[in-house]
VODREN-490973 format. One record per residue (C-alpha): y, z, x. Coordinates in steps of 0.25 Angstrom, whole numbers, padded with zeros to 4 digits, always signed. Layout:
BEGIN
YZX
...
END
This chain:
BEGIN
+0308+0394+0262
+0313+0379+0262
+0303+0370+0264
+0304+0354+0267
+0298+0343+0259
+0290+0332+0269
+0285+0319+0262
+0271+0316+0268
+0259+0306+0262
+0254+0317+0253
+0268+0320+0247
+0278+0330+0249
+0275+0342+0258
+0284+0355+0261
+0284+0359+0275
+0290+0372+0279
+0302+0370+0289
+0300+0372+0303
+0308+0385+0304
+0300+0391+0295
+0286+0387+0302
+0292+0393+0314
+0295+0406+0308
+0278+0405+0302
+0274+0402+0317
+0281+0415+0321
+0276+0424+0312
+0263+0419+0315
+0264+0420+0328
+0270+0434+0329
+0259+0438+0319
+0248+0433+0328
+0253+0439+0340
+0255+0454+0333
+0239+0452+0329
+0235+0447+0343
+0243+0459+0348
+0237+0468+0341
+0223+0464+0343
+0228+0465+0358
+0231+0478+0359
+0220+0483+0350
+0210+0475+0359
+0218+0481+0372
+0215+0495+0364
+0201+0494+0362
+0199+0488+0377
+0207+0500+0383
+0197+0510+0376
+0185+0503+0378
+0189+0501+0393
+0194+0517+0391
+0181+0521+0385
+0172+0518+0398
+0182+0520+0408
+0186+0534+0403
+0171+0539+0398
+0168+0537+0414
+0182+0545+0419
+0181+0557+0409
+0177+0572+0414
+0165+0579+0409
+0169+0592+0402
+0158+0603+0401
+0156+0608+0389
+0144+0621+0395
+0156+0626+0402
+0162+0631+0389
+0155+0644+0381
+0164+0645+0368
+0171+0633+0363
+0181+0631+0352
+0184+0617+0346
+0196+0614+0336
+0195+0604+0327
+0207+0598+0318
+0198+0592+0309
+0182+0593+0303
+0176+0584+0313
+0186+0585+0324
+0176+0594+0332
+0165+0584+0329
+0172+0573+0334
+0178+0578+0347
+0168+0588+0352
+0153+0588+0344
+0146+0585+0360
+0155+0597+0364
+0149+0606+0352
+0135+0602+0356
+0135+0603+0370
+0142+0618+0369
+0132+0623+0360
+0121+0618+0367
+0126+0626+0381
+0127+0637+0372
+0143+0639+0370
+0151+0643+0358
+0158+0632+0349
+0167+0634+0337
+0175+0625+0330
+0187+0626+0324
+0192+0615+0313
+0207+0616+0310
+0206+0610+0297
+0197+0603+0289
+0200+0588+0288
+0204+0591+0273
+0217+0580+0273
+0208+0569+0277
+0211+0562+0263
+0204+0550+0266
+0191+0557+0268
+0193+0566+0258
+0195+0554+0246
+0185+0550+0252
+0175+0558+0252
+0179+0564+0238
+0181+0549+0233
+0194+0553+0228
+0207+0546+0228
+0217+0558+0225
+0213+0571+0233
+0216+0586+0229
+0219+0598+0236
+0206+0603+0233
+0198+0589+0237
+0204+0592+0252
+0200+0606+0252
+0185+0601+0251
+0186+0591+0259
+0191+0600+0269
+0177+0609+0266
+0168+0596+0267
+0174+0593+0280
+0170+0607+0284
+0155+0605+0280
+0156+0593+0289
+0161+0600+0301
+0150+0611+0300
+0139+0601+0297
+0145+0594+0311
+0145+0606+0317
+0132+0611+0314
+0126+0599+0318
+0132+0600+0331
+0126+0614+0332
+0138+0623+0329
+0138+0634+0319
+0144+0635+0306
+0152+0648+0311
+0159+0641+0322
+0166+0633+0314
+0180+0637+0309
+0188+0629+0301
+0204+0634+0300
+0208+0626+0287
+0222+0621+0290
+0227+0608+0284
+0221+0595+0289
+0233+0584+0293
+0241+0598+0292
+0239+0604+0308
+0251+0596+0315
+0260+0603+0303
+0255+0617+0304
+0258+0614+0321
+0272+0609+0320
+0277+0613+0308
+0269+0625+0301
+0265+0632+0313
+0274+0644+0313
+0281+0642+0299
+0283+0651+0286
+0277+0639+0278
+0262+0635+0278
+0259+0619+0281
+0254+0614+0265
+0242+0606+0265
+0245+0595+0255
+0232+0590+0254
+0225+0603+0250
+0238+0609+0245
+0238+0622+0251
+0245+0630+0262
+0233+0638+0268
+0220+0635+0270
+0211+0633+0257
+0197+0633+0264
+0189+0646+0263
+0183+0645+0276
+0195+0644+0284
+0196+0652+0298
+0208+0659+0291
+0207+0659+0278
+0220+0655+0270
+0226+0651+0283
+0240+0646+0280
+0243+0632+0286
+0253+0637+0298
+0253+0634+0312
+0253+0647+0316
+0239+0650+0308
+0232+0639+0315
+0235+0646+0329
+0230+0660+0324
+0217+0653+0321
+0214+0646+0332
+0218+0658+0340
+0209+0667+0332
+0197+0656+0334
+0201+0656+0349
+0202+0672+0352
+0189+0675+0344
+0181+0663+0350
+0187+0664+0365
+0181+0648+0369
+0182+0644+0382
+0185+0629+0378
+0193+0625+0365
+0192+0609+0362
+0204+0605+0352
+0211+0591+0349
+0219+0585+0359
+0233+0585+0358
+0236+0570+0358
+0228+0569+0346
+0235+0560+0337
+0229+0568+0324
+0240+0578+0320
+0229+0589+0316
+0222+0586+0331
+0234+0587+0337
+0240+0600+0331
+0226+0606+0332
+0226+0604+0347
+0242+0611+0347
+0236+0621+0339
+0224+0625+0348
+0233+0625+0360
+0244+0632+0355
+0234+0642+0350
+0227+0642+0365
+0241+0644+0371
+0246+0655+0364
+0233+0662+0366
+0234+0660+0381
+0220+0657+0378
+0212+0651+0391
+0201+0641+0390
+0196+0626+0391
+0203+0616+0382
+0196+0603+0377
+0204+0593+0367
+0200+0581+0360
+0205+0570+0354
+0200+0563+0339
+0211+0554+0334
+0219+0545+0344
+0220+0529+0337
+0209+0523+0338
+0201+0532+0345
+0189+0535+0348
+0188+0520+0351
+0180+0512+0346
+0177+0520+0333
+0162+0521+0327
+0150+0525+0334
+0151+0523+0349
+0142+0534+0355
+0138+0525+0369
+0156+0527+0371
+0164+0539+0375
+0174+0545+0371
+0188+0543+0380
+0202+0546+0377
+0210+0534+0373
+0216+0526+0383
+0231+0531+0381
+0224+0546+0380
+0219+0544+0394
+0231+0542+0403
+0237+0554+0398
+0239+0569+0404
+0226+0572+0397
+0213+0575+0405
+0200+0569+0397
+0185+0574+0399
+0174+0573+0391
+0161+0578+0385
+0148+0570+0387
+0137+0569+0375
+0123+0565+0375
+0117+0557+0365
+0111+0569+0358
+0126+0574+0357
+0131+0561+0352
+0124+0559+0342
+0125+0575+0336
+0139+0571+0337
+0136+0558+0329
+0130+0567+0318
+0141+0577+0317
+0151+0568+0314
+0144+0562+0304
+0143+0575+0297
+0158+0572+0295
+0153+0563+0282
+0169+0564+0275
+0175+0559+0288
+0163+0549+0290
+0166+0542+0278
+0181+0538+0283
+0180+0538+0297
+0166+0537+0304
+0171+0528+0315
+0181+0537+0319
+0172+0548+0319
+0160+0542+0326
+0168+0537+0337
+0168+0551+0343
+0152+0548+0345
+0153+0545+0359
+0146+0549+0372
+0156+0560+0374
+0168+0568+0369
+0181+0568+0374
+0191+0578+0377
+0204+0581+0385
+0211+0592+0392
+0228+0594+0392
+0232+0602+0400
+0247+0611+0402
+0257+0605+0409
+0268+0610+0415
+0282+0609+0416
+0289+0609+0432
+0303+0614+0434
+0313+0604+0430
+0321+0600+0443
+0331+0592+0436
+0326+0579+0436
+0320+0568+0428
+0313+0578+0417
+0305+0563+0414
+0299+0564+0428
+0283+0565+0431
+0282+0580+0436
+0289+0582+0422
+0279+0577+0415
+0269+0585+0405
+0264+0576+0395
+0259+0560+0395
+0256+0555+0384
+0250+0543+0379
+0259+0531+0376
+0258+0519+0367
+0246+0525+0361
+0250+0523+0345
+0253+0510+0341
+0268+0512+0335
+0271+0519+0348
+0269+0505+0355
+0281+0500+0346
+0291+0514+0346
+0289+0517+0361
+0300+0529+0359
+0291+0537+0353
+0281+0536+0362
+0279+0549+0370
+0277+0545+0385
+0277+0560+0390
+0284+0573+0390
+0288+0581+0402
+0294+0595+0403
+0300+0604+0414
+0308+0617+0414
+0318+0626+0424
+0323+0639+0421
+0332+0637+0410
+0325+0623+0402
+0313+0616+0397
+0314+0600+0399
+0306+0591+0391
+0304+0577+0391
+0299+0567+0382
+0297+0553+0387
+0294+0541+0377
+0290+0527+0381
+0300+0521+0375
+0316+0524+0373
+0316+0537+0364
+0322+0532+0349
+0332+0539+0341
+0323+0536+0329
+0312+0543+0334
+0310+0559+0334
+0306+0565+0346
+0299+0578+0343
+0296+0590+0353
+0287+0601+0351
+0287+0614+0359
+0280+0627+0357
+0284+0637+0369
+0277+0648+0376
+0278+0658+0385
+0266+0662+0392
+0258+0658+0381
+0268+0665+0371
+0271+0656+0361
+0288+0656+0360
+0289+0646+0349
+0289+0631+0346
+0303+0621+0345
+0301+0607+0338
+0311+0598+0343
+0317+0585+0337
+0323+0574+0344
+0329+0561+0337
+0339+0553+0342
+0350+0562+0351
+0347+0575+0343
+0335+0586+0346
+0334+0596+0336
+0323+0606+0333
+0316+0606+0321
+0317+0618+0312
+0305+0620+0307
+0297+0621+0318
+0306+0626+0328
+0304+0641+0334
+0317+0650+0331
+0316+0656+0344
+0318+0642+0349
+0330+0633+0351
+0335+0620+0354
+0350+0622+0354
+0352+0622+0370
+0341+0610+0371
+0345+0598+0376
+0340+0582+0374
+0340+0571+0380
+0336+0557+0376
+0335+0544+0387
+0327+0532+0382
+0312+0537+0382
+0314+0551+0387
+0319+0563+0378
+0323+0575+0387
+0323+0589+0379
+0327+0603+0387
+0325+0617+0380
+0332+0629+0386
+0321+0639+0389
+0327+0650+0382
+0328+0641+0370
+0313+0641+0368
+0310+0655+0373
+0309+0651+0388
+0293+0646+0387
+0286+0644+0399
+0276+0635+0391
+0277+0625+0379
+0268+0617+0370
+0275+0605+0367
+0274+0590+0361
+0280+0577+0358
+0281+0570+0345
+0289+0557+0340
+0292+0553+0327
+0299+0542+0320
+0303+0545+0305
+0293+0557+0305
+0281+0548+0308
+0275+0551+0321
+0274+0542+0332
+0271+0550+0345
+0266+0565+0349
+0262+0570+0362
+0251+0581+0365
+0254+0596+0365
+0255+0599+0379
+0258+0613+0385
+0267+0613+0395
+0269+0627+0405
+0282+0627+0414
+0278+0630+0428
END
C-alpha cells in the first residue's frame, strides 16, 4: 500500500493516504456494528426467555398424574427419561401407578463423552459398546433412586445417532443400517429387548407395538415432535406411528429436551420454571406442566447426578432441568377440509403453524424457513401447500415425506423432492405402490403447492407428514410430524 513521506520536527514520518484511512475506518465501523448487533440480539433473546419464564409459568395449566394407572415413557438416550419425567415417575409411584421406561438407544455414540470417560482420543468399536453398557448402568441407578424397579426398564439397543436413518431410509428396506461406531448391522448388546435385532425401522415399530400391547398403558410419554435432535424427533415419529398403526387409544404427552439454548439459563436454578421456548409458545402446541415439591426436586437433582459420564461434559445443560416443574406438550390431530377451488394458502386450510426465525442460519436464508403447511382434499385429489417466510429458492431442496393410512391401516410412504422447477420421488424411500407420475407441482414466490391424485396414494383418509429444507445436503429447517385426517 503506498504511503506519503511528510517532514516534521522529528524528521520524516510516513502517513497513509486518506483513502486508506477511510477504508480502515469503515471496516472498524462495520465490525463494531456487527458486534453490537450480536450483543443486542443475545440480550433480547435473554430478556424474552426470562420474561416468558415468569409469564408462561403462571399461564401453564396443570396435568394430573394421579389420573393414570399405567404410564409408559420413551427415551431416545439414557438420561432423557430423567430430565423430562423424573417428577412424573415419583408422583406416579406415590399414587400406586405402574411405570415402565423404554430407552431407544444406549447413547453409545456420544464420542466426546466416551473419549473423556475412557481417556482416549481414538475409540474402537468395543469402546463404544462398553460406553453403552456404562450408560445403561447409570440409567438403572438413576431410575432406582426414583423408586423404579430394574424389571421396569427396557433397553431396545438401536443405534445412537441413527434413529433418523431408520425412520427415513432404512424403514422397510432389505438392507440394515450400518452403525459406523460399533461396526454392526444389529444390536451388539446382550440385554436388548430383542436380542440381535437388525437395524431397520420396521423392527423398531414391532418392538414398540409389542411393549404397548403387553403393558397396555393409559398414558404414553415421548419426545416432542419439534425437538431438534434427530434421535428425539425420530423417536417421536416412531412412537406416534406405532400408536396409529395399532389404533391404540390413550393419553399422549410429549416432552422437549433439545431446542437451541434451552432451557435458559443453563445451570442449576431450582427456583425457576421450565417454560416453552419463546418461538414455540405461539405455535399449534398446547403446553402443560407438572409441579414438583422441594423433595421431588432434590431427588430429581440426585438422579441426574447419577449420570456421571454426562455430567463431565454437559453439567450445565443437565442441571437446567432441575426446576419447579416439568413441561409437556400436546399436539392434536388436524383435519383437512374439502377443497373449494379457492386459495389453498388461506387460514381455513392451515394444518401446521411452524416456528420461524428460531435458528440463526434461517435469519439469512428465509426461503428455507418453513412458516406453515396447508392441506385440503376433494373426491379425486389431495392438496398440500408449503409456505416459507421468504421466496422459495432454486438452490434449496424441499422435501415432503408422507405416510398414508386408511382407517389406521398403513398403506405405504412416499418421499418427494422439489428442486428448482422439478419434483420427483426418491426411489429408495418410496413405496412401490405409490406414484407421483400424475402429481402436479406449482411454485410461486414463497409457496409450493403439490396436488396428488388420491388413487396414486391408494385412496388414504389420513396422512402422517413432515417437510424438510436442505442446502447442498445440509438441513436448514424441518417441520413437526403431523397427523392429518380428511373430513
